[in-house]
C-alpha positions in Angstrom: -0.2 0.2 -0.2 1.1 3.0 -1.0 2.2 6.1 1.7 -0.8 8.4 0.8 -3.0 4.9 1.0 -1.5 4.0 5.1 -2.5 8.2 5.7 -5.8 8.2 4.4 -6.5 5.0 6.3 -5.2 6.2 9.6 -6.9 9.2 9.2 -10.4 7.0 8.6 -10.0 5.2 11.6 -9.4 8.0 13.9 -12.9 9.2 12.9 -14.3 6.1 13.8 -12.7 6.3 17.3 -13.7 10.0 17.1 -17.3 9.2 16.4 -17.3 6.7 19.6 -15.7 9.3 21.6 -18.2 12.0 20.7 -21.1 9.9 22.3 -19.4 9.9 25.9 -18.0 12.7 25.5 -21.5 14.9 25.1 -22.9 12.5 27.8 -20.0 13.7 30.7 -21.4 17.0 29.9 -25.1 16.5 29.7 -25.3 14.5 32.7 -24.0 17.1 34.9 -27.1 19.4 34.0 -29.7 17.3 34.7 -31.8 16.7 37.5 -31.3 13.5 39.0 -27.4 14.3 39.1 -27.4 16.5 42.5 -29.0 12.8 43.6 -25.7 11.0 42.8 -23.2 10.3 45.8 -19.8 11.7 46.3 -17.8 8.7 44.2 -20.5 8.5 41.1 -19.6 12.8 40.3 -16.1 12.3 41.0 -15.9 9.4 38.2 -18.2 12.0 35.9 -15.6 14.2 36.2 -12.5 12.0 36.0 -14.6 10.1 32.2 -14.6 13.9 31.3 -11.3 14.4 31.7 -10.4 11.0 30.3 -12.1 11.8 27.1 -10.8 15.2 26.5 -7.3 13.8 26.6 -9.0 11.1 23.8 -9.9 13.9 21.8 -6.9 15.6 22.2 -4.7 12.6 21.1 -6.7 11.9 18.0 -6.7 15.5 16.7 -2.5 15.5 17.3 -1.5 13.2 13.7 -4.6 16.5 11.7 -1.9 18.8 13.2 1.3 17.6 12.8 0.3 17.0 9.1 -0.5 20.3 8.7 2.0 22.3 10.7 4.7 20.0 11.0 4.6 18.0 7.7 3.0 20.7 5.6 0.9 18.5 4.0 3.4 16.1 3.1 2.7 12.7 3.8 6.2 10.5 6.2 6.7 7.6 7.5 7.1 9.4 11.0 3.6 11.3 10.7 1.8 7.7 9.9 4.1 6.3 13.1 2.3 8.9 15.2 -1.0 8.1 14.1 -0.7 4.8 15.0 0.7 5.4 18.3 -1.8 8.7 19.1 -4.5 6.3 17.8 -3.8 3.5 20.4 -2.8 5.7 23.5 -6.2 7.1 22.7 -8.1 3.8 23.5 -6.5 3.2 26.9 -8.9 6.6 28.5 -11.5 6.0 26.2 -11.6 2.3 28.3 -11.5 3.9 31.4 -14.0 6.4 30.6 -16.4 3.9 29.0 -16.0 1.9 32.5 -16.4 5.3 34.3 -19.8 5.7 32.6 -20.9 2.2 32.6 -20.5 2.3 36.7 -22.9 5.8 36.8 -26.0 3.9 34.3 -25.6 1.0 36.1 -25.5 1.8 39.5 -28.3 4.4 39.0 -30.4 1.1 37.9 -29.1 -1.9 39.9 -27.0 0.5 43.2 -22.8 0.0 43.7 -22.1 -3.7 42.7 -24.0 -4.0 39.7 -22.4 -0.5 38.7 -18.7 -1.7 39.3 -19.6 -4.9 38.4 -20.7 -3.8 34.5 -18.2 -1.1 34.8 -15.4 -3.7 35.4 -16.6 -6.6 32.9 -17.1 -3.5 29.9 -13.8 -2.3 30.8 -11.9 -5.9 30.5 -14.2 -6.1 27.3 -13.0 -3.2 26.3 -8.8 -3.9 27.2 -9.7 -7.5 24.9 -10.1 -5.8 22.2 -8.5 -3.0 21.5 -5.4 -4.4 23.1 -4.9 -7.8 24.0 -6.2 -9.0 21.2 -4.2 -6.4 18.5 -0.4 -7.0 20.4 -1.6 -11.0 19.8 -2.0 -10.6 16.6 0.4 -7.8 15.8 3.3 -10.2 17.4 4.5 -11.5 14.2 3.9 -8.3 11.6 6.1 -6.3 10.1 6.8 -2.3 10.2 5.3 -2.1 6.7 5.9 1.3 6.5 9.4 0.8 6.7 9.6 -0.1 3.3 7.6 3.2 1.7 10.4 5.8 0.8 9.0 9.6 2.1 8.2 11.3 -1.1 6.1 13.9 -2.6 2.5 13.4 -2.0 0.3 13.8 -4.9 -1.7 16.7 -5.3 -5.0 14.5 -5.2 -4.4 12.8 -2.1 -3.2 16.3 -0.2 -6.6 17.4 -0.7 -8.5 14.6 0.5 -6.6 13.8 3.3 -7.3 18.0 4.3 -11.1 17.4 3.8 -10.5 14.1 6.1 -8.9 15.9 8.8 -11.5 18.2 9.3 -14.5 15.7 9.2 -12.4 13.9 11.6 -12.1 17.1 14.2 -15.9 18.5 13.7 -18.1 15.7 15.0 -16.9 16.6 18.4 -17.4 19.9 17.9 -20.7 19.3 16.4 -22.0 17.6 19.4 -20.3 19.9 22.1 -22.3 22.9 20.2 -25.8 21.0 20.2 -25.5 20.3 24.0 -23.9 23.8 25.0 -27.3 25.5 22.6 -29.8 22.6 24.4 -28.4 23.4 28.2 -29.1 26.6 28.1 -33.2 25.7 28.2 -33.0 23.2 31.3 -33.6 24.7 34.8 -30.3 23.0 35.8 -28.6 26.5 33.6 -30.4 28.8 35.7 -29.2 27.5 39.2 -25.7 28.5 37.4 -24.3 31.6 38.8 -23.8 34.7 36.3 -19.8 34.1 35.9 -20.9 30.5 35.4 -23.1 31.6 32.7 -20.6 34.1 30.8 -18.2 31.6 30.8 -20.8 29.0 28.9 -21.6 32.0 26.3 -17.7 32.2 26.0 -17.7 28.7 25.6 -20.2 28.5 23.6 -19.1 31.7 21.0 -15.5 29.9 20.8 -16.8 26.3 19.5 -19.1 28.1 17.5 -16.2 29.8 15.5 -14.6 26.5 15.5 -17.5 24.7 13.3 -16.9 27.6 11.0 -13.9 27.1 10.5 -14.1 23.0 9.9 -17.0 23.8 7.5 -14.7 26.7 5.7 -12.5 24.1 4.0 -15.1 22.3 2.4 -17.2 25.7 1.0 -14.3 27.0 -0.4 -13.2 23.2 -2.2 -16.8 23.9 -3.8 -17.7 27.5 -4.3 -14.2 28.8 -5.0 -12.4 25.5 -6.9 -14.8 24.2 -8.1 -13.9 20.3 -6.7 -10.9 20.7 -8.6 -7.4 20.0 -6.8 -5.7 22.9 -6.7 -2.3 24.2 -4.3 -4.0 27.0 -3.0 -7.0 25.3 -1.7 -4.9 23.0 -0.6 -2.5 25.8 1.7 -6.1 28.2 2.3 -7.9 25.1 3.5 -5.1 24.3 5.4 -4.8 27.4 7.4 -8.4 26.8 8.4 -8.1 23.3 10.2 -4.8 24.6 12.1 -6.6 27.5 13.5 -10.1 25.1 14.0 -8.8 23.5 17.4 -7.6 26.5 19.2 -10.8 28.0 19.8 -12.4 24.6 20.5 -9.9 23.7 23.0 -11.3 27.0 24.8 -14.6 26.0 24.4 -13.9 23.0 26.5 -12.3 24.4 29.2 -14.3 27.3 29.3 -17.3 24.5 29.9 -18.9 25.6 33.5 -19.3 22.2 34.9 -19.1 22.6 38.7 -20.7 21.2 41.2 -24.6 23.1 41.2 -26.8 23.7 44.3 -29.6 21.4 44.7 -33.0 23.3 44.3 -34.4 23.5 47.6 -38.2 22.5 47.4 -39.4 24.3 51.0 -40.7 27.7 50.5 -39.6 30.6 52.9 -42.0 30.5 56.0 -42.7 34.1 56.7 -41.9 34.8 60.3 -45.2 34.6 62.8 -46.8 37.5 64.5 -46.5 36.9 68.3 -49.7 35.9 69.0 -51.3 37.7 71.4 -52.9 36.5 75.2 -56.4 35.2 75.6 -57.4 38.0 77.8 -57.0 40.3 75.2 -60.0 39.0 73.1 -63.8 39.0 74.8 -66.0 36.1 75.0 -67.3 37.0 71.2 -63.8 36.4 70.0 -63.3 40.0 68.5 -60.3 41.6 70.1 -61.1 44.3 72.9 -58.1 46.4 71.5 
């Protein structure tokens, strides 16, 4: 397989991993604002926060090869970049498997209790490790590194355009899921309970993610409207600028999300202080006040 084809295959593999990570990413953020989140004990809340951080690491690792391809290699394929893509994909699965187990602990714990949640989490973590690591190392033990046989050479323009659009499609699913959550959560009752500074932080995060999506959609629009879908070196140059710039506001949007614990709403209404009772001597026999 040619080097550019191997690079495209690596990008497609990362896209598949990103689709799985974004579902858990949306659950982690959305779950914080659900009404029953306040009823969780300290352990599930800590697991939810830990899972969120692990998924941020996963998404960062999956985006890394695309940024190196655009910034370091200037859109050209190389054996080094192919190794980076393979290593990042492998390392991204580790925090993803832990986050998956933590999410199952929370969900199954709500249904069947702590024991059921712990058992379910261990089962799914073991299955993930078996299918994502043990099986791969066992099968790949006798395989040689095929990328070593390929000599780095100039990447054809057609492959550069294809890879550029693939890299944009790799990043945008996570940004779209995050934007949908950010828009929907503003209509929840839990959002009203946040302090003003948290709401402003959410608005800033919303604007950052919206900007990232605009930047990620721009290459496809540029390719269709300006270049008529044709391969052109100018498109690769301008499209690379958009793909390189998009992760910065996306990272700021993730970092600005208000996810600290909320104060549980109180169902009790404040009772106004009662006026002091008058002594019985103040009333006549007929029940009317004598004062």
